[in-house]
Every structure is written in C-alpha cells, then in structure tokens.
N, C-alpha and C positions, 0 to 999 in steps of 0.2 A: 928399222925396216918398216916400210909401209906396204899395205896391200890395197889395191884399187881395181876398179873396172878397167879393162883394156880399152884403148881407143885406136882408131885406124892407124894413127902414126906409130903404133907399137909393132907394126907388121914386120919390120926388118929384124928387130930383137927377138920377136916371137919365132920367126923362121930360123934364126940362128940356134935358139934353144931346141926347137923341134928337130933340127938337124942332128943335134947331139943324141937325142933319143932314137932317131932313125938309124944312126950308125950302129948302135947297139943291136937293133932289130935286124938290120941287113947282115951283120956279122953272125948272128945266132939263128936266123930263120931266112936264109937267102932264097929259099924257094917260094917265099911269100912277098918279101920286101925288096925294094930296089932304091938306089939313091935317086934324089930328085933335086932340081934347081930350087924349088920352093917346097921344102918338106912339110910345111904346115898348111899347104894349099895355096891357091892363088890369092893375090891381094883382094880381088873382088869377093872371093869366098869368105875371107876373113872379115871384110866389111859387112857382108850380109849376115854372117854369124853373130857379129856384135849388135846388129840392128834388130835381130830376132828377139822378141820378148821372152821366148822359151829357152833361150841359150845365153851363156855368158862366158867370158874369159876373165879370170882374175889374175892380176900381175903382182908379183912381189918385187919391190925395188930397194936397193941399197945404194946410197949416195947417187941417186938419179939414174942408176943402171938397172935394167931388168935382170933379175937373178933367178926367176922362176915364174911359172904360170900354171894354172889349172883351167881346163876347158870342160864345161858342163852343159847339159841340156835336160830339160824335163821331158819325160815320156809317160804317156798314159798306158795302162794295161790294155791289152787287146779287148775290143768289144765283142766278147765271146762268153757264153753262159758259164763256162767252167772257171773263169777268172774273176776274182774279186776286183771291184773297181778301185784302183789306186793309182797314184802318180808317183813315179820314182825320179830321182835325180841321177842321171847317168854321167859318170866321169869318163870322158872319152880320152883325155890325155892330161898328164901332169909331168912337168919337167922342172928340175932344179939344176942350175949351173953346177957342174962337177966341183968347182972351187968352193961351193957353199953347201956341199952334201953334209948331211947329219948336223945341220945347224938349227933345225926347227922350222925352216922355211916351208918344207913340204907339209908338215903338220899344220902350220898356220894357214896355208892355202886351202887345205881340206876343211879346216874349221870355218873359213870364210865361205866356202862352197856349201857347207852344211847349213850355215846361217841363211844363205840365199835360198836354199832348197826348202827350209822351213817356211820362209816367207811366201814361197810358191806352192805351199800345201803339199809338199812331197812327203811320202811315207818313209822312204829309205833311200840311201845312196847305193848305187850298183856300179860295177866296173868290170872290165875284162883284163886279165893279166896272162901273159904267155908263160908256159911251163918253165922255160929256161930262166926266167927273171926272178930268181930266188930273193934278190935284194928287195925288189918291189913287193913280193909276196910277204916278206917279213915285215916291211913297213906297214902294209895294209892290215896285217894281223894285229900289230901293235895298236892300230887305230880302232880295232874292234870288228873288222870285216871278217866274215865267215864264208866258206865255200857254200854256194847254194845250187850250183849246177856245174858239171864238167862237160866240156865240148871235146869230143874225140875226133880224130881224123885218120883216114887211111888213104894212101895214094892209090889211084886207079892205074893199073899197069896197061 
C-alpha cells in the first residue's frame, strides 16, 4: 500500500468512495443527507481543495487502485479573547473501501494526516462523527480521540 497526495485525476475514484460513505449517512440520517451525482463535491471543488495550501487529501492505493482517502484542512482558533491561539487539523472525511475495512488503511491515512498537521504547526486533530456511527467512533477512540464537545439537536415543529 502507498499513501500519497491526491491529484485532480483522482476525482472519479474519490467520488466513488465518497458515495460509499454517503449511502451510510443517507440510510441513517435521511433528514440531513441525500444522494448526489458527485457525493464528494464537484470536480472544480476537488481541484480547488487540492490547490489550497491549508487543505489536503491523502489517498491510499493498492495495486494502483484507490482504496481509501482522508480529507483534512487546517483551521485557526477564532480571533476572540477567550480562545487560546492555536491551529487544529480538521478531518472532514475519511473513507476506506468496504473490501479493505479493518486492514490498517484508515490508521495509516490518519497517521499521514497527523504527520502533515505537525508540519503545518497544528496543535491537535479534530473531527465530527454522527451518533449512529458506532464503528467510526470505536475507530477514533482506538486512535486516541476523546469527546471534547457534543452537539445536540431538536427539530422545530
């Protein structure tokens, strides 16, 4: 397996894997998510994301085929007196092809993201995970992630 920076030509494979994750979210949170022709965003959005020095997509390849990715971006703390000045690396998405689940690819992608975050002077990694996604929560806990905030929601009737 190799892990490398994504390139614009990875868009099709990236979209395929993003669709895999989207299906899970549409099934479990249908009042928020819907299917899309390009679940990872448009080709132009992907190209701009890759060109931005504050964001990156790392791709895992097996035998020349994309089997996973992690999408990250640096974020600075709000410029407000109560917040300590720090930069975090936000993991907006990680997907591993179902056929390669529990093979170490997700861990390797997160290690690569962490390495990149260190080079960008990030203090910590952060991410959001939906309450239904117990598999992802377990994965993140095994990597040392801890809950720092809980977002609650109530429908307005």
